[in-house]
One Martini backbone bead per residue (centre of mass of N, CA, C, O) as a GRO file, in nm:
protein
  207
    1UNK     BB    1   2.595   0.191  -2.144
    2UNK     BB    2   2.367   0.394  -2.058
    3UNK     BB    3   2.191   0.549  -1.816
    4UNK     BB    4   1.906   0.444  -1.890
    5UNK     BB    5   1.977   0.145  -1.893
    6UNK     BB    6   2.073   0.120  -1.614
    7UNK     BB    7   1.817   0.215  -1.469
    8UNK     BB    8   1.637  -0.016  -1.594
    9UNK     BB    9   1.795  -0.246  -1.475
   10UNK     BB   10   1.773  -0.164  -1.171
   11UNK     BB   11   1.462  -0.164  -1.167
   12UNK     BB   12   1.418  -0.459  -1.237
   13UNK     BB   13   1.576  -0.583  -1.003
   14UNK     BB   14   1.412  -0.447  -0.773
   15UNK     BB   15   1.135  -0.569  -0.871
   16UNK     BB   16   1.228  -0.869  -0.836
   17UNK     BB   17   1.299  -0.851  -0.537
   18UNK     BB   18   1.019  -0.768  -0.435
   19UNK     BB   19   0.874  -1.022  -0.536
   20UNK     BB   20   1.051  -1.217  -0.367
   21UNK     BB   21   0.990  -1.103  -0.088
   22UNK     BB   22   0.681  -1.135  -0.099
   23UNK     BB   23   0.686  -1.451  -0.115
   24UNK     BB   24   0.840  -1.489   0.151
   25UNK     BB   25   0.624  -1.354   0.332
   26UNK     BB   26   0.397  -1.535   0.253
   27UNK     BB   27   0.531  -1.800   0.341
   28UNK     BB   28   0.548  -1.719   0.636
   29UNK     BB   29   0.248  -1.683   0.687
   30UNK     BB   30   0.157  -1.975   0.612
   31UNK     BB   31   0.343  -2.125   0.826
   32UNK     BB   32   0.198  -1.954   1.074
   33UNK     BB   33  -0.096  -2.053   1.087
   34UNK     BB   34  -0.087  -2.302   1.301
   35UNK     BB   35  -0.033  -2.103   1.545
   36UNK     BB   36  -0.320  -2.008   1.585
   37UNK     BB   37  -0.442  -2.271   1.679
   38UNK     BB   38  -0.259  -2.292   1.931
   39UNK     BB   39  -0.371  -2.034   2.073
   40UNK     BB   40  -0.655  -2.134   2.105
   41UNK     BB   41  -0.587  -2.373   2.285
   42UNK     BB   42  -0.451  -2.207   2.516
   43UNK     BB   43  -0.694  -2.027   2.585
   44UNK     BB   44  -0.888  -2.272   2.664
   45UNK     BB   45  -0.695  -2.435   2.875
   46UNK     BB   46  -0.634  -2.198   3.038
   47UNK     BB   47  -0.635  -1.986   3.269
   48UNK     BB   48  -0.741  -1.667   3.270
   49UNK     BB   49  -0.455  -1.541   3.343
   50UNK     BB   50  -0.298  -1.680   3.114
   51UNK     BB   51  -0.497  -1.612   2.872
   52UNK     BB   52  -0.420  -1.320   2.856
   53UNK     BB   53  -0.124  -1.354   2.760
   54UNK     BB   54  -0.185  -1.525   2.515
   55UNK     BB   55  -0.369  -1.316   2.374
   56UNK     BB   56  -0.136  -1.117   2.327
   57UNK     BB   57   0.024  -1.294   2.146
   58UNK     BB   58  -0.200  -1.339   1.943
   59UNK     BB   59  -0.209  -1.036   1.857
   60UNK     BB   60   0.082  -1.008   1.765
   61UNK     BB   61   0.064  -1.220   1.535
   62UNK     BB   62  -0.170  -1.104   1.367
   63UNK     BB   63  -0.058  -0.814   1.324
   64UNK     BB   64   0.209  -0.906   1.188
   65UNK     BB   65   0.066  -1.033   0.948
   66UNK     BB   66  -0.076  -0.781   0.851
   67UNK     BB   67   0.175  -0.607   0.805
   68UNK     BB   68   0.302  -0.798   0.601
   69UNK     BB   69   0.072  -0.753   0.383
   70UNK     BB   70   0.093  -0.445   0.367
   71UNK     BB   71   0.394  -0.449   0.277
   72UNK     BB   72   0.345  -0.586   0.008
   73UNK     BB   73   0.151  -0.371  -0.109
   74UNK     BB   74   0.364  -0.138  -0.091
   75UNK     BB   75   0.576  -0.264  -0.285
   76UNK     BB   76   0.390  -0.312  -0.536
   77UNK     BB   77   0.216  -0.034  -0.554
   78UNK     BB   78   0.329   0.243  -0.456
   79UNK     BB   79   0.124   0.380  -0.246
   80UNK     BB   80  -0.016   0.603  -0.025
   81UNK     BB   81  -0.236   0.411   0.094
   82UNK     BB   82  -0.035   0.175   0.181
   83UNK     BB   83   0.130   0.334   0.378
   84UNK     BB   84  -0.102   0.431   0.563
   85UNK     BB   85  -0.199   0.140   0.652
   86UNK     BB   86   0.074   0.047   0.762
   87UNK     BB   87   0.093   0.251   0.988
   88UNK     BB   88  -0.161   0.197   1.130
   89UNK     BB   89  -0.100  -0.095   1.220
   90UNK     BB   90   0.162  -0.032   1.378
   91UNK     BB   91   0.014   0.148   1.584
   92UNK     BB   92  -0.199  -0.051   1.675
   93UNK     BB   93  -0.008  -0.264   1.791
   94UNK     BB   94   0.131  -0.078   1.995
   95UNK     BB   95  -0.136  -0.019   2.157
   96UNK     BB   96  -0.235  -0.323   2.219
   97UNK     BB   97   0.063  -0.434   2.333
   98UNK     BB   98   0.257  -0.166   2.465
   99UNK     BB   99   0.042   0.018   2.604
  100UNK     BB  100   0.060   0.140   2.961
  101UNK     BB  101  -0.022   0.439   2.912
  102UNK     BB  102  -0.206   0.715   2.844
  103UNK     BB  103   0.003   0.863   2.681
  104UNK     BB  104   0.046   0.641   2.469
  105UNK     BB  105  -0.248   0.625   2.373
  106UNK     BB  106  -0.277   0.923   2.286
  107UNK     BB  107  -0.058   0.925   2.069
  108UNK     BB  108  -0.191   0.691   1.894
  109UNK     BB  109  -0.448   0.834   1.838
  110UNK     BB  110  -0.332   1.094   1.709
  111UNK     BB  111  -0.196   0.955   1.481
  112UNK     BB  112  -0.447   0.818   1.354
  113UNK     BB  113  -0.593   1.084   1.309
  114UNK     BB  114  -0.385   1.212   1.117
  115UNK     BB  115  -0.415   0.993   0.901
  116UNK     BB  116  -0.717   1.040   0.833
  117UNK     BB  117  -0.694   1.322   0.749
  118UNK     BB  118  -0.502   1.282   0.520
  119UNK     BB  119  -0.675   1.083   0.359
  120UNK     BB  120  -0.934   1.275   0.337
  121UNK     BB  121  -0.806   1.572   0.263
  122UNK     BB  122  -0.527   1.494   0.085
  123UNK     BB  123  -0.659   1.250  -0.091
  124UNK     BB  124  -0.961   1.181  -0.144
  125UNK     BB  125  -1.037   1.501  -0.209
  126UNK     BB  126  -0.791   1.472  -0.445
  127UNK     BB  127  -0.896   1.345  -0.714
  128UNK     BB  128  -0.883   1.630  -0.859
  129UNK     BB  129  -0.673   1.875  -0.985
  130UNK     BB  130  -0.768   1.887  -1.314
  131UNK     BB  131  -1.025   1.856  -1.522
  132UNK     BB  132  -0.958   1.989  -1.791
  133UNK     BB  133  -0.662   1.824  -1.809
  134UNK     BB  134  -0.676   1.534  -1.654
  135UNK     BB  135  -0.564   1.551  -1.367
  136UNK     BB  136  -0.428   1.329  -1.128
  137UNK     BB  137  -0.394   1.173  -0.850
  138UNK     BB  138  -0.217   0.885  -0.742
  139UNK     BB  139  -0.429   0.835  -0.492
  140UNK     BB  140  -0.655   0.775  -0.673
  141UNK     BB  141  -0.907   0.579  -0.708
  142UNK     BB  142  -1.024   0.407  -0.968
  143UNK     BB  143  -1.316   0.382  -0.892
  144UNK     BB  144  -1.373   0.687  -0.873
  145UNK     BB  145  -1.299   0.762  -1.167
  146UNK     BB  146  -1.516   0.590  -1.289
  147UNK     BB  147  -1.761   0.728  -1.139
  148UNK     BB  148  -1.718   1.028  -1.226
  149UNK     BB  149  -1.612   0.977  -1.552
  150UNK     BB  150  -1.705   0.721  -1.704
  151UNK     BB  151  -1.511   0.496  -1.681
  152UNK     BB  152  -1.311   0.173  -1.779
  153UNK     BB  153  -1.088   0.096  -1.579
  154UNK     BB  154  -0.839  -0.140  -1.524
  155UNK     BB  155  -0.693  -0.206  -1.206
  156UNK     BB  156  -0.549  -0.498  -1.158
  157UNK     BB  157  -0.581  -0.474  -0.827
  158UNK     BB  158  -0.551  -0.174  -0.795
  159UNK     BB  159  -0.641   0.107  -0.607
  160UNK     BB  160  -0.448   0.307  -0.743
  161UNK     BB  161  -0.336   0.499  -1.002
  162UNK     BB  162  -0.035   0.476  -0.938
  163UNK     BB  163  -0.014   0.169  -0.916
  164UNK     BB  164  -0.101   0.111  -1.205
  165UNK     BB  165   0.114   0.282  -1.357
  166UNK     BB  166   0.365   0.144  -1.229
  167UNK     BB  167   0.310  -0.124  -1.346
  168UNK     BB  168   0.303  -0.059  -1.643
  169UNK     BB  169   0.591   0.051  -1.650
  170UNK     BB  170   0.741  -0.204  -1.548
  171UNK     BB  171   0.640  -0.388  -1.781
  172UNK     BB  172   0.796  -0.201  -1.998
  173UNK     BB  173   1.062  -0.070  -1.857
  174UNK     BB  174   1.021   0.201  -1.748
  175UNK     BB  175   1.055   0.504  -1.619
  176UNK     BB  176   0.999   0.685  -1.305
  177UNK     BB  177   0.901   0.973  -1.479
  178UNK     BB  178   0.846   1.258  -1.609
  179UNK     BB  179   0.653   1.197  -1.917
  180UNK     BB  180   0.573   0.918  -1.912
  181UNK     BB  181   0.428   0.668  -2.118
  182UNK     BB  182   0.113   0.475  -2.110
  183UNK     BB  183  -0.084   0.178  -2.205
  184UNK     BB  184  -0.373   0.034  -2.280
  185UNK     BB  185  -0.662  -0.052  -2.449
  186UNK     BB  186  -0.812   0.251  -2.366
  187UNK     BB  187  -0.561   0.413  -2.227
  188UNK     BB  188  -0.367   0.711  -2.152
  189UNK     BB  189  -0.064   0.752  -1.967
  190UNK     BB  190   0.074   1.039  -1.787
  191UNK     BB  191   0.349   1.156  -1.614
  192UNK     BB  192   0.343   1.471  -1.458
  193UNK     BB  193   0.461   1.360  -1.171
  194UNK     BB  194   0.800   1.277  -1.032
  195UNK     BB  195   0.977   1.131  -0.740
  196UNK     BB  196   1.171   0.889  -0.646
  197UNK     BB  197   0.971   0.673  -0.790
  198UNK     BB  198   0.716   0.870  -0.737
  199UNK     BB  199   0.384   0.915  -0.809
  200UNK     BB  200   0.182   1.207  -0.823
  201UNK     BB  201   0.076   1.245  -1.129
  202UNK     BB  202  -0.195   1.201  -1.381
  203UNK     BB  203  -0.276   1.144  -1.726
  204UNK     BB  204  -0.598   1.101  -1.885
  205UNK     BB  205  -0.681   0.918  -2.190
  206UNK     BB  206  -0.853   0.839  -2.453
  207UNK     BB  207  -0.826   0.646  -2.754
   0.00000   0.00000   0.00000
């Protein structure tokens, strides 16, 4: 068995484990949903002072569930946007639950501000790296590409182009590396640049 087959096998195993872990996290979230109702009951029935602490626990519970859902999206989509959103929710949970001083709140605010700047100026505005050659940043939302270039790409539930191409390559059993080509019914995608299993840029051509 050569190196490429070994890598493909490892990639498939990792992908299967990610799917399994995602289902386990979803199951954990579903199982914990009744606890939310219990928190509501405690908030209503306790005196105002105790309700304050119960509400804090309620927020911890809710935000942890949201972080779990964003973590699932990050594992499945492997997109820059999913990572940014996950980090934002982690910081928000820290700020709302555990920040007791002005300094801690300021650090959290600055961190979220930096993430917004990265998303707006280094990701969202980088929709197209080179129009003439049709090279797009992997972080580009598929919806934006469809709107700007009059494409009709089926995003298959993925927000970013990188997430879509990553999924298509995994379905085919191909390696996530520079030069790999995949297609759907209407478009051909080529990975222009990738490193450590992360897609950086993609070429799109109509069939």
